C-alpha positions as CSV (number, residue, x, y, z in Angstrom):
1,X,-20.0,11.4,-2.2
2,X,-18.2,15.1,-2.8
3,X,-16.7,16.1,-6.1
4,X,-13.0,16.6,-6.7
5,X,-12.0,20.3,-6.3
6,X,-12.8,22.8,-9.1
7,X,-10.0,24.3,-11.3
8,X,-10.7,27.8,-9.5
9,X,-10.1,25.7,-5.7
10,X,-7.3,24.1,-7.0
11,X,-5.4,27.5,-8.2
12,X,-5.8,29.5,-4.8
13,X,-2.6,29.6,-3.1
14,X,0.6,26.7,-3.0
15,X,-0.8,23.9,-4.8
16,X,-1.0,20.9,-2.2
17,X,-2.6,18.6,-4.4
18,X,-1.9,15.9,-6.8
19,X,-3.6,15.0,-10.3
20,X,-4.4,11.4,-10.4
21,X,-5.1,9.9,-13.8
22,X,-9.3,8.6,-12.6
23,X,-9.6,12.8,-13.1
24,X,-9.6,12.9,-8.9
25,X,-7.4,16.0,-7.4
26,X,-6.3,14.7,-3.8
27,X,-5.4,17.2,-1.2
28,X,-1.8,15.7,-0.2
29,X,-2.0,18.0,3.5
30,X,-6.0,17.0,3.8
31,X,-6.7,13.9,2.4
32,X,-10.1,12.6,1.7
33,X,-11.5,9.2,1.5
34,X,-14.1,10.9,-1.3
35,X,-10.5,11.5,-3.8
36,X,-9.9,8.2,-3.6
37,X,-9.8,5.3,-6.3
38,X,-8.6,1.5,-6.0
39,X,-7.9,2.2,-10.1
40,X,-5.7,5.1,-8.7
41,X,-3.9,3.2,-5.7
42,X,-3.2,0.1,-7.8
43,X,-1.4,2.0,-10.8
44,X,0.7,3.7,-8.7
45,X,1.9,1.2,-6.4
46,X,2.4,-1.0,-9.2
47,X,4.9,1.7,-10.5
48,X,6.2,2.1,-7.2
49,X,9.9,0.3,-6.8
50,X,10.6,-1.6,-3.5
51,X,14.9,-1.2,-1.9
52,X,14.1,2.1,-4.1
53,X,14.8,-0.2,-7.1
54,X,17.9,-1.8,-5.3
55,X,16.9,-5.0,-7.0
56,X,18.0,-7.6,-9.4
57,X,16.4,-8.7,-12.4
58,X,15.0,-6.7,-15.4
59,X,12.5,-5.3,-13.6
60,X,11.8,-3.6,-10.6
61,X,9.8,-5.4,-7.2
62,X,6.9,-3.5,-7.1
63,X,5.2,-2.5,-3.4
64,X,1.9,-3.7,-5.8
65,X,3.7,-7.0,-5.7
66,X,4.8,-6.5,-1.9
67,X,1.1,-5.8,-0.1
68,X,0.1,-9.0,-2.5
69,X,2.8,-11.3,-0.2
70,X,2.0,-9.1,3.0
71,X,-1.6,-10.4,2.5
72,X,-1.7,-13.6,2.0
73,X,1.3,-13.8,4.8
74,X,-1.2,-12.4,7.2
75,X,-3.9,-15.8,5.6
76,X,-0.9,-18.0,7.0
77,X,-0.2,-16.7,9.8
78,X,-3.4,-15.8,11.2
79,X,-6.1,-18.9,9.4
80,X,-9.8,-17.8,9.5
81,X,-8.5,-13.9,10.1
82,X,-11.8,-11.5,8.5
83,X,-11.2,-10.2,5.5
84,X,-11.7,-7.1,6.7
85,X,-8.2,-7.3,8.1
86,X,-6.6,-9.2,5.2
87,X,-7.7,-5.8,3.0
88,X,-5.8,-4.0,5.7
89,X,-2.9,-5.7,4.8
90,X,-3.6,-5.9,0.9
91,X,-4.0,-1.8,1.8
92,X,-0.9,-1.6,4.3
93,X,1.2,0.7,1.9
94,X,-1.5,2.6,0.5
95,X,0.0,5.7,0.8
96,X,2.6,4.9,-1.2
97,X,1.0,5.5,-4.3
98,X,1.1,8.9,-3.1
99,X,4.1,9.4,-1.2
100,X,6.5,6.3,-3.0
101,X,8.3,3.8,-0.8
102,X,10.9,5.0,1.5
103,X,12.8,3.1,2.9
104,X,13.2,2.8,6.7
105,X,16.1,4.6,7.8
106,X,14.7,7.2,5.7
107,X,11.7,7.4,7.2
108,X,13.7,7.3,10.8
109,X,15.4,10.8,9.6
110,X,12.4,12.5,9.2
111,X,10.6,12.1,12.0
112,X,7.3,12.0,13.5
113,X,5.7,14.6,10.4
114,X,6.0,12.3,8.0
115,X,4.5,9.3,10.1
116,X,1.5,11.6,10.9
117,X,1.5,12.6,6.8
118,X,1.2,8.7,6.3
119,X,-1.6,8.0,9.0
120,X,-3.4,11.0,7.9
121,X,-3.3,9.1,3.9
122,X,-3.7,5.8,5.6
123,X,-6.9,6.6,7.3
124,X,-8.4,8.5,4.3
125,X,-7.9,4.9,2.9
126,X,-9.1,2.7,5.1
127,X,-12.6,4.9,5.3
128,X,-12.8,4.8,1.8
129,X,-13.0,1.3,1.4
130,X,-15.5,0.6,4.7
131,X,-12.4,-0.4,7.1
132,X,-11.7,1.2,10.4
133,X,-8.9,4.9,10.2
134,X,-6.7,2.3,11.4
135,X,-6.5,-1.4,12.7
136,X,-6.6,-2.4,15.4
137,X,-2.9,-2.9,17.8
138,X,-3.0,-6.5,17.1
139,X,-3.7,-7.0,13.9
140,X,-1.6,-4.0,12.6
141,X,1.2,-5.5,14.7
142,X,0.7,-9.5,12.5
143,X,0.5,-7.0,9.4
144,X,3.9,-5.6,10.8
145,X,5.3,-8.9,11.0
146,X,4.4,-10.4,7.7
147,X,5.5,-7.0,6.3
148,X,9.6,-8.1,8.1
149,X,8.9,-11.9,6.9
150,X,8.4,-10.5,2.8
151,X,11.4,-8.0,3.9
152,X,13.1,-10.7,4.5
153,X,12.5,-12.8,1.7
154,X,13.1,-9.9,-0.6
155,X,16.2,-8.8,0.6
156,X,17.8,-12.4,0.0
157,X,16.3,-13.1,-3.3
158,X,16.4,-9.7,-4.5
159,X,18.6,-6.9,-3.1
160,X,21.7,-8.7,-2.3
161,X,21.4,-9.4,1.5
162,X,23.3,-12.3,3.1
163,X,20.8,-14.4,5.1
164,X,22.6,-13.8,8.1
165,X,22.3,-10.3,7.5
166,X,18.7,-10.4,6.8
167,X,17.7,-12.1,9.9
168,X,19.6,-9.5,12.2
169,X,17.5,-6.7,10.3
170,X,14.1,-8.4,9.2
171,X,13.9,-11.7,12.1
172,X,14.1,-15.1,10.8
173,X,10.5,-16.2,9.5
174,X,8.6,-19.1,10.3
175,X,10.1,-22.5,8.5
176,X,7.1,-23.4,6.7
177,X,6.4,-19.7,5.2
178,X,8.2,-19.7,1.9
179,X,7.7,-17.0,-0.3
180,X,8.6,-16.0,-4.2
181,X,9.9,-12.8,-5.4
182,X,9.9,-13.0,-8.8
183,X,8.9,-9.7,-10.3
184,X,5.6,-8.9,-11.9
185,X,5.4,-6.7,-15.3
186,X,4.0,-3.2,-13.4
187,X,0.9,-4.3,-16.0
188,X,0.5,-7.9,-14.1
189,X,1.3,-6.2,-10.6
190,X,-1.7,-4.0,-11.3
191,X,-4.3,-6.6,-12.2
192,X,-3.7,-9.1,-9.5
193,X,-3.5,-6.0,-7.0
194,X,-7.1,-5.0,-8.4
195,X,-8.1,-8.5,-8.4
196,X,-7.4,-9.5,-4.8
197,X,-9.1,-6.2,-3.8
198,X,-12.6,-7.2,-5.9
199,X,-12.1,-10.2,-4.1
200,X,-11.6,-9.0,-0.6
201,X,-13.7,-5.9,-0.4
202,X,-17.0,-8.3,-1.8
203,X,-15.9,-10.6,1.5
204,X,-16.3,-7.5,3.9
205,X,-19.4,-6.4,1.8
206,X,-18.1,-3.4,0.8
207,X,-20.4,-2.3,-2.6
208,X,-18.4,1.2,-4.2
209,X,-21.0,3.5,-5.1
210,X,-21.0,5.9,-7.9
211,X,-18.6,8.9,-7.7
212,X,-20.0,11.5,-10.2
213,X,-17.3,14.6,-10.2
214,X,-15.5,16.4,-13.0
215,X,-12.2,16.3,-14.0
216,X,-12.0,20.6,-14.6
């Protein structure tokens, strides 16, 4: 594994990297799997609010908690699915630890360049944890379905949508699936995300190497 870039390289030209709490410097234009740590992802996603923070309750509903729900819904939709695809589901919004959670209408307004940027980050995250750069089409469609099911429940339970409106936008969920979206604290969401990652990573046979680097 390569070390993080030193200060001299990081200061050459306009800054296009973000420093993470782990000390990693992630190049936003050319993200490398070597500069990605699950602790940074969990910490970031637990502090990124879904729905631009426009949800009820004392605490924001985080992307980390949403990701846990999506992974669980995937397992309900496809019993017996391989652990690696459940891990893909858990990490489906992984790029948002860097770029935040942009609502779908804004993503559409930004266009293809944003999608390419998001796809590069997804590929780097997946490769870091022993997954294919992008999931197969049928797995991506399954995760997207679970994502919309979670969004439906979030919409009516937290974001002020009427059920009819949520059905029009996200589709009706299967009757046998129910989801509770009571928001966790950021600390709890981060811990549960890391715990679930560890369980799924072990099931896939992924062992994280020790990545030595300098934070200078």
